C-alpha positions in Angstrom: 21.9 2.1 24.0 21.4 4.2 27.1 24.2 5.1 29.5 23.2 2.2 31.8 23.4 -0.3 28.9 19.7 -0.7 28.4 18.2 -0.5 24.9 16.9 2.9 24.0 13.1 3.2 23.6 11.7 2.8 20.1 9.0 5.2 18.8 7.3 3.2 16.1 4.9 4.7 13.6 1.9 2.5 13.0 0.0 2.7 9.7 -2.5 0.9 7.6 -2.5 -0.1 3.9 -5.3 -1.2 1.6 -5.4 -2.1 -2.1 -9.1 -1.3 -2.3 -9.9 -5.0 -2.4 -13.4 -5.7 -3.8 -15.2 -6.9 -0.7 -18.4 -8.9 0.0 -21.6 -7.1 0.8 -24.2 -8.3 3.3 -25.6 -10.7 0.7 -22.3 -12.3 0.0 -22.0 -10.7 -3.4 -19.1 -8.4 -4.5 -19.8 -4.7 -3.8 -19.8 -2.3 -6.7 -16.5 -0.6 -7.3 -17.9 2.9 -6.4 -19.0 1.6 -3.0 -15.7 -0.1 -2.3 -13.9 3.2 -3.0 -16.3 5.1 -0.7 -15.7 2.5 2.0 -11.9 3.0 1.6 -12.4 6.7 2.4 -14.5 5.9 5.5 -11.7 3.4 6.6 -9.1 6.2 6.4 -11.3 8.6 8.3 -11.6 6.1 11.1 -7.8 5.6 11.1 -7.3 9.4 11.4 -9.8 9.6 14.3 -7.8 6.9 16.1 -4.5 8.7 15.8 -2.7 6.3 13.5 0.3 7.7 11.6 -0.3 6.6 8.0 -2.9 5.4 5.5 -1.7 3.9 2.3 -3.7 3.1 -0.8 -2.3 0.7 -3.4 -2.5 1.0 -7.2 -3.7 -2.0 -9.3 -5.3 -2.5 -12.7 -7.3 -5.7 -12.3 -10.8 -6.7 -11.4 -10.3 -7.7 -7.8 -9.1 -4.3 -6.7 -11.1 -1.0 -7.1 -8.3 1.6 -6.9 -6.5 2.5 -10.1 -6.0 6.2 -9.3 -4.9 6.3 -5.7 -4.0 10.0 -5.6 -7.7 10.8 -6.4 -8.8 8.7 -3.5 -6.1 10.1 -1.2 -7.2 13.7 -2.1 -10.8 12.8 -1.1 -9.4 11.3 2.2 -7.3 14.5 2.8 -10.5 16.6 2.7 -12.0 14.6 5.5 -8.9 14.0 7.7 -6.6 16.2 9.8 -3.4 14.5 10.9 -2.8 11.2 9.3 -0.2 11.0 6.6 -1.5 9.7 3.2 0.4 7.8 0.5 0.5 4.9 -1.8 1.3 1.2 -1.2 2.8 1.3 -3.9 2.9 3.6 -6.9 4.0 1.4 -9.9 6.7 3.8 -11.1 7.8 1.5 -14.0 4.5 2.1 -15.9 4.0 5.7 -15.0 5.8 9.0 -15.8 8.0 10.2 -12.9 7.3 13.9 -13.6 3.5 13.3 -13.5 3.9 11.2 -10.3 5.8 14.0 -8.7 3.3 16.6 -9.8 0.4 14.6 -8.5 2.0 14.0 -5.1 3.2 17.6 -4.8 -0.5 18.6 -5.4 -1.7 16.0 -2.8 0.9 17.5 -0.4 -0.7 20.9 -0.8 -4.3 19.6 -0.5 -3.4 17.7 2.7 -1.3 20.5 4.2 2.0 18.6 4.0 0.8 15.0 4.8 1.6 13.4 1.4 4.0 10.4 1.1 4.8 8.2 -1.9 6.1 4.7 -1.9 7.7 3.8 -5.2 7.9 0.2 -6.4 7.6 -2.1 -9.3 4.4 -3.7 -8.0 3.6 -7.4 -7.5 1.4 -7.5 -10.7 2.2 -6.6 -14.3 -1.2 -5.6 -15.8 -0.2 -2.0 -16.0 2.6 -2.7 -18.5 0.5 -3.8 -21.5 -2.3 -1.4 -20.4 -0.1 1.6 -20.7 2.0 0.3 -23.6 5.2 -0.7 -21.8 7.4 -3.7 -22.7 7.8 -6.3 -19.9 11.2 -7.1 -21.4 12.3 -3.7 -20.1 11.0 -4.4 -16.6 14.3 -3.7 -14.8 15.4 -0.8 -17.1 12.1 1.0 -16.8 12.2 1.1 -13.0 15.9 1.9 -12.8 15.7 4.8 -15.1 12.4 6.2 -13.9 13.6 6.0 -10.3 16.8 7.9 -11.2 14.6 10.7 -12.7 12.3 10.8 -9.7 15.2 11.0 -7.3 16.5 14.0 -9.3 13.0 15.7 -9.1 13.1 15.5 -5.3 15.4 18.5 -5.1 12.6 20.6 -6.7 15.1 22.7 -8.6 15.8 23.0 -12.3 16.4 19.5 -13.7 19.0 18.6 -16.3 18.8 14.8 -16.9 19.3 12.3 -19.6 18.3 8.6 -19.9 17.6 6.1 -22.6 13.8 5.8 -22.6 12.7 9.4 -22.9 14.0 12.7 -24.4 16.5 14.6 -22.1 15.5 17.4 -19.8 17.5 20.7 -19.8 17.0 23.2 -16.9 13.4 22.0 -16.7 11.2 23.2 -13.8 8.4 21.0 -12.3 5.5 22.5 -10.5 4.0 22.9 -7.9 6.7 23.2 -5.4 6.0 21.7 -1.9 6.1 23.7 1.3 8.7 21.4 2.8 10.9 21.4 -0.4 10.3 17.7 -1.3 7.7 15.0 -1.2 8.4 12.4 1.4 9.4 9.3 -0.5 10.0 5.6 0.3 11.2 2.8 -2.0 9.3 -0.5 -1.7 11.4 -3.6 -1.8 10.5 -7.2 -1.9 13.8 -8.6 -0.9 16.4 -7.8 -3.6 19.8 -6.8 -2.3 20.3 -4.6 -5.4 17.1 -2.7 -4.7 18.1 -2.2 -1.1 21.5 -0.8 -2.1 19.8 1.4 -4.7 17.5 2.9 -2.0 20.6 3.7 0.1 22.4 5.3 -2.9 19.5 7.7 -3.5 19.1 8.4 0.2 15.5 7.3 0.2 13.8 5.4 3.2 13.3 1.7 2.7 9.9 -0.1 2.9 10.2 -3.9 3.0 7.1 -5.7 1.7 7.0 -8.9 3.8 4.1 -11.0 2.6 5.4 -14.5 3.0 8.0 -16.4 5.0 9.5 -15.5 8.4 10.0 -11.7 8.8 13.3 -12.4 10.6 14.8 -13.6 7.2 14.6 -9.9 6.1 17.0 -8.8 8.9 20.0 -9.0 6.5 18.3 -6.6 4.1 17.7 -4.1 6.9 21.3 -4.4 8.0 22.6 -4.1 4.4 20.6 -0.9 4.0 22.0 0.7 7.1 25.6 -0.4 6.2 25.2 1.0 2.7 23.9 4.3 4.0 26.9 4.6 6.3 29.4 3.6 3.5 27.8 6.1 1.1 28.0 8.9 3.6 24.2 9.1 3.9 22.4 10.0 7.1 20.5 7.3 9.0 17.0 6.8 7.4 13.8 5.0 8.3 13.1 1.4 7.6 9.5 0.2 7.4 7.5 -3.0 6.8 4.3 -3.6 5.0 2.6 -6.9 5.9 -0.9 -8.4 5.8 -3.1 -9.0 8.8 -6.4 -8.9 10.6 -7.4 -8.0 14.2 -10.5 -9.3 16.0 -11.4 -9.8 19.7 -9.9 -13.2 19.9 -7.3 -15.3 18.0 -9.9 -17.8 17.0 -12.3 -15.2 15.7 -9.6 -13.4 13.8 -8.4 -16.5 12.1 -11.9 -17.8 11.3 -12.9 -14.4 9.8 -9.8 -14.1 7.7 -9.2 -17.7 6.5 -11.9 -18.1 3.8 -11.2 -14.7 2.2 -7.4 -15.2 2.4 -7.8 -18.6 0.8 -9.9 -17.2 -2.1 -7.4 -14.5 -2.8 -4.4 -16.8 -2.5 -6.0 -19.4 -4.8 -6.8 -16.7 -7.4 -3.3 -15.3 -7.5 -1.8 -18.8 -7.2 -3.8 -20.0 -10.2 -2.3 -17.2 -12.3 1.2 -17.9 -11.1 1.2 -21.7 -11.1 1.1 -22.2 -7.3 -0.5 -25.2 -5.6 -3.9 -24.6 -4.0 -3.8 -23.0 -0.6 -4.3 -25.2 2.5 -5.4 -24.4 6.1 -2.0 -25.6 7.3 -0.2 -23.0 5.1 -2.5 -20.3 6.5 -1.8 -21.4 10.1 1.9 -21.3 9.5 1.7 -17.8 8.0 -0.5 -16.7 11.0 1.8 -18.2 13.5 4.6 -16.5 15.5 7.2 -17.0 12.7 4.9 -16.2 9.8 4.2 -13.0 7.8 0.5 -12.6 8.5 -0.4 -10.6 11.6 -3.7 -12.1 12.6 -5.3 -12.5 16.0 -6.4 -10.7 19.1 -4.9 -7.3 19.8 -2.3 -8.8 22.2 -1.2 -11.4 19.7 -0.8 -8.9 16.9 0.9 -6.4 19.2 3.4 -9.1 20.4 4.3 -10.0 16.8 4.8 -6.4 15.8 7.0 -5.7 18.8 9.1 -8.8 18.2 9.7 -8.0 14.5 10.3 -4.4 15.2 13.1 -5.3 17.5 14.6 -7.9 15.1 14.5 -5.6 12.1 15.0 -2.2 13.8 11.8 -0.7 12.4 10.7 2.9 12.3 7.2 2.1 10.8 4.9 -0.8 10.5 2.0 -0.7 8.1 -0.7 -3.4 8.4 -2.3 -4.4 5.1 -5.7 -4.7 6.7 -7.7 -5.4 3.6 -7.6 -9.1 2.6 -9.5 -10.2 -0.5 -13.3 -10.2 0.0 -13.2 -9.7 3.8 -16.3 -7.5 4.4 -16.2 -3.7 5.2 -17.7 -4.1 8.7 -14.9 -6.6 9.6 -12.3 -4.2 8.2 -13.7 -1.3 10.3 -13.6 -3.4 13.4 -10.0 -4.5 12.7 -9.0 -0.8 12.2 -10.8 0.1 15.5 -8.9 -2.6 17.5 -5.6 -1.8 15.8 -5.9 1.9 16.8 -7.4 1.5 20.3 -5.8 -1.8 21.5 -2.8 -2.8 19.3 -1.2 0.6 19.1 -1.1 1.3 22.9 0.2 -2.2 23.6 3.0 -1.8 21.0 4.0 1.6 22.2 4.0 0.6 25.8 6.2 -2.4 25.1 8.7 -0.6 22.9 9.0 2.5 25.1 9.3 0.5 28.4 
């Protein structure tokens, strides 16, 4: 609060996330994986040119997403960009090696001149577990132990550490060291109180993945995180949100462009998980003022971001702009409007 009782201005970072979704080409057929990856790089270059804060690339190991090695894609992006921070959305730490993850991101940090970030999580899909020889029965233990090791690595000093799933480390050094002394790290959380408290205990910023339901229902998690930081004697740390969306010139255009691609993706995932088929009503609720999908004109999307930033006390908002097979040209237009229209509207409202 300011001295006159008014709310202090909020400076919100605005970013973009993509999973490298396999998109439709002009003929309606899926684009080849190499072209999808090259398009992701072009999308990031545009985001940098527009002055956005962050570009995140997810990691998946299934046929509907093209990116399995996000650090390689991010390194290519780093060579063509100047200011935008680059990271994952998310790195599936449970099925990776924490030391190798830290080494890769420390290298990306050097390549990008200090712009690397990593968002660690368990991921919303499990294909990487059998692919890399991990037991899903150890789902919780794998993430917990590997996060503990990764947190220790962030000091970039000699590591002495012991767990149950790998041999111990004794005064082990990990290279390269970063210029800043650590890789900027977030923990991605889908809504588990235990995960929120764990992020606070390690002193790592919190990224809430809100992909369904009213964003306001996540306010208790943001509050719990801040309370836990205070009780643990940690400094105040950023809270961010990752949510899907699409921007077009009008609300009607945005919804009509997104709906068929959203429905195909939702039906595919729902079929795997035993969900009922998607309906237009379900989509409209998700796209409405209380829903988790930020779809519409620049003003509509900006209003929704501002509202939920105030409710949750956000420091960053990342729009997951790729949505199923939505074509590349529509994604580029969405990024353009997000950077040139949505961002100025959001900043003006929050800084007023």
